N, C-alpha and C positions, 0 to 999 in steps of 0.2 A: 506495500500500499505507500502513496505516496507519505514521504515523511516532511514538515515544515515546522517543528519545532526541537529539531535537534540542537544542543549547546556544551558549548565546552563549560561546561563550570568547574569552579574551583578545586576538585573534588577530582577531574578528568585531569586535571591540571598540576596536581599533587605533587607530581613528579620535576617538575619543569620545576616549582619553590623553593626560592633555598630552604634548606631544614643542616641539621648538624648530620645531615648520612653524606653518602657520593653526592657528588656535581655531577660525575659524569652520565649520560642521557644512552641504553642499549635500543638500540632500535632493531631487527631486520631493515637488509637490507630491499626495498620496498623494487617488487620485479614486477615490470612493464605488461606490456600484453605482448606474449609469444603469438599472435598471430601479425602483428603489423611486424614484425620480425622476422617472418616464414612470407611470406604475400608482397610481391610488387610495388614499393608507391612509385606512379605520376608523376606528375609537376605540378607545382599547384596550380591547383584550380584558382580563375581567376574570378570568378561567378557563378551561384548557387549548383549550378547544373554543368556538367559535360555529355556534352557528344560524343562517340566512337562509332563510328561504320565500324561495320565486322561483315568477314565475310560469307555468304552463306552459300554460294553456291560455286564448284570449285570446277577449271577447267577439264574439258580429258580433249585426248589425241587421239587420231585413228591411223591408224595406216595405210596407203593408198594405191592402185591397186593396177599393177602394170606402171605404163609410162605415160599415158594420155587422160590416169584414171581423177574421180574427182574427189579435188580433199572438202573434206567434208569440215562446217564449225563448230564451234564453244563460245558461251559465253560463260562470264565469271558475274555474277552478282555483292553485293553487301545491302545490311541495313543493319537501322541504329540502335546501339545500345544508348543507353547514360549511367552517368554515375552522381551522384545529388549529396552534396554537401545538408549535413545533419549538426542538430545542433548537441553536445556534451555541460553540461556546469552543474552548478554543485554551490551550496551559498556554507561559509564556517562562521555563526558569530559566537560572540568571544563577550564579553566586561570586560571593560578597561581596569579595574582596578586588578583584573585578576594579570595581564597584560603587564600591569605596571607591577604587581608585586613576583613575578616570573625571573629567572635568571639566567631565562635560554631565550634563543629567542622563537619565542614559539611556533608560528609564522615560517621561516625556516626550518620546525618540524612540520609543520604541520602540509608545508608543497608535495613533499615526498611521495607522503600515507594517497594525496591530493592525486597522486601521476600515478602510483600502484590501485586505487578505485578506477580511473579513469580505462585503464587496461583491461582491468574487470568484467568494466561493463561493456567496452569491447567485445574481448574476447568471446563471453558468452552471446549478447548480438549474434555477430556471426557464427559463431557455431550452434549456435546450437537456439539462437528467434529470441531467445530474453530480451522484452523491454527494446526488441530490436524498431528500429521505425518503417514506417510503410514502403517506403522511398526503393530500403537496402531493402527487403523481401520480395520488390519487382527485380530489382538490376541485379539478385541475385537468382534469383528462378528459385522460389523456395526462402519459409523461414529458415533462412539459417543452411550451414553449410549440409548437421548431419537429415533436413528434412529435403534437403537437393538431392544428397546418395539415398536418404529410406526411397524418394519416388521413381532413381532410375536402378531401383533392386543392387544397390552398391555398399551393400549391408556386411555381415558374415559374423558367427555366433561358435565361440571356439571350443561349445560343446558339441560340433561336428565335425568336429577334425581330432587328431590321430594326436596331433600334439600341438605347444606354441609354433616350432614354423616348419610347421605346413601351413597352421592357420594364416600368417602372416606372411610366406616366402615360395609357399612351394602350392598344392591341388591334389586333394585328394584322390587315392587306388578310381573312384568313379570322374575323376576330372575334371571335380569340380574349383573353381580356383577357391587363394590363398587370394588376404588383403590385398597384395599387391598384385596381383595380379587382377582382379576388378577394374584394379585404373588401369593397368594393363592392356583388355582389350579395345577398353572406346577411345584406344588412342596415344594416350598420355603413361608418360614416369613418373613414376612417385618420390619425389622430391625432397620429403619432410612427415612426419607426425609430430602432433600433442597427441603423450601419455598421460594415463592418470598419475599418480605416483604409486601407487599398489604395481602396476606394470610393472616400474624398474625390480624391483625380489621376483614376478612371473619372470625374466627374462631372465636373471639369472642364474635362474635356475633349471632353466634352460639347458639337458646335457647328452651330447652328440652317443652313440654305442657303446664309444668307453668309457663314458663316465668324464668327458671333460665339455668346461665349459665354450658353449656356442655363441652369446652375444656377448660377453664379457672375457676376450678372454685372457686381462691382465687382468688380473686384480691387483697389483703393485700399487697400480696410477688412473685413480680417477679422474675420467677422467668422459667425453662425451660416449653421451651413445648414440650410436652411425645400426642404418636395421641395412643391408644391402647396400652399407655405400653413402645411404643421407641417416640427417642427421632427425636426433629424434629426444624432443624433449622435454620434461618433467615439469610444466610449472610449481608453486609451488605457492601460488597466493588464492586457490580456492575457486580458480576460473574452469579447471577441469570435472565438467559432471561425472562420476565415478564407476555412473553403467556403458559409458564409454570409454575403453579402457586402450583403445588404438583411435585418429585420427590420419590416416596420411591422404600425402594427393601430389599433384604443380602445383608447388603453391606457389608459383611467377603464372597461373592461371586468375588467383586471386586477385585484382589491383584495388588501390586506394587511392586518397588525394584528399592531399588535405588541405584548409577555402583557409581555416586560420587554428593554428597550433596553438595548445593552452597559452592563457591567458588571465592573469592576474589581478586584481582591481581587490582598494581598501574601499567599504563603504561605511560611510562615516552618519548624513544623514538620510539614511531609509528607513522605509518601514517593511515584516517580511509577514509575510500572506499568505494563508492555507488557499488549498482550490476554492472555496465557497468564501475568500471575499476578507477572511477574521484579518486583522490584526493579530498577530503572534508577536515581533520583536519589531517596539520603536526605538533605534539604534538610538538615538538624540537623545530624548528623554530616561530612554532606560539606560545610557552612559555604557555605549554598548559600541562597538564593532565588528563588520565582518568582509570575514575574505570571501570575496568572489572568483572562478574559476572555471572556463569558460572554451571551447574548442570545439573546430566546426570540423568536419571530415566526410567521406561518401565512399564506400565499396558497391566491387561491380565485380561480378564475373559471367565474363561477354560470351566463354563456351565458343570457338570459335566452331564451325565448323571444319569436325575429324577426316581423312576417306580410311582411316579404321569402321568408324562409326558414324553418319555421317546422319540421322538418326537424333536433332537436340534433344528430345525426348527421353531417349534412353541413353544418351552424353553425358554425364558425370566425372569431376576428370578428379574426387576424391570415392571415398568411401571409409567405413569405420567400420570395427572390430568388435562387440559386444561377447560378455561371459555365457 
């Protein structure tokens, strides 16, 4: 439900107000969006909408019969796809007295948390359709990557395979493709994956016939996970739904563009209202200030025609794995 009455209280910021205890602030390094890290960034948008011509029909070539045979014709067609910038924003109010009593830069501590929060909102909207803007649903072809993969039957269940390796990189004895194979059948190549944290131990437990580790051959070195040479990310910001163990695909097919990067503004003379128009905080009257953070960006999945899979409804560059 929408929230309009959240505020940093003296209790919330007690760790920032000087006491005889330690003055050090210990905080985890916020993670930004995993989706932004994998997908392809387009040049910044100068307007709220950008039109992208995408090829929708491919040319064909023909052999000519004999020396005087007639040469056939072919055509190439395009259709318009769009990317629309939508606004993501939050306001963080705080009493001025709390700011005055703090021994540390509260706003400096809040900003990284806001960046993380924005990343979570973006990841959940693009992956699962959580609070996704209507224009993004249209431009992605579905309410998120998971919904699009499901509509194109690009999903696999671990229970239907002999082991984890078969479910991800192999195929069943009956010829049913594993996760990567589902993407490849549509003419795409997996360039990366996003996994729930529980997948990390599952991958560590996959062994060959001799009992050797497959996905983590070097237990002496904590490094990036690779699945068939493609990176696998394990976000720790809580954005990944445990239902979907692994979401894999050709991430450069997913594009985004910034209309406005994150900007901050300190409000001092404003009022904060709820959806019903009721005033929750009057900053000037209550000796409060508020930090407003705003960004605008858009996502799209143009899904251009492929010679491997020319039917758009059946073509999707992502697939996901469930238990």
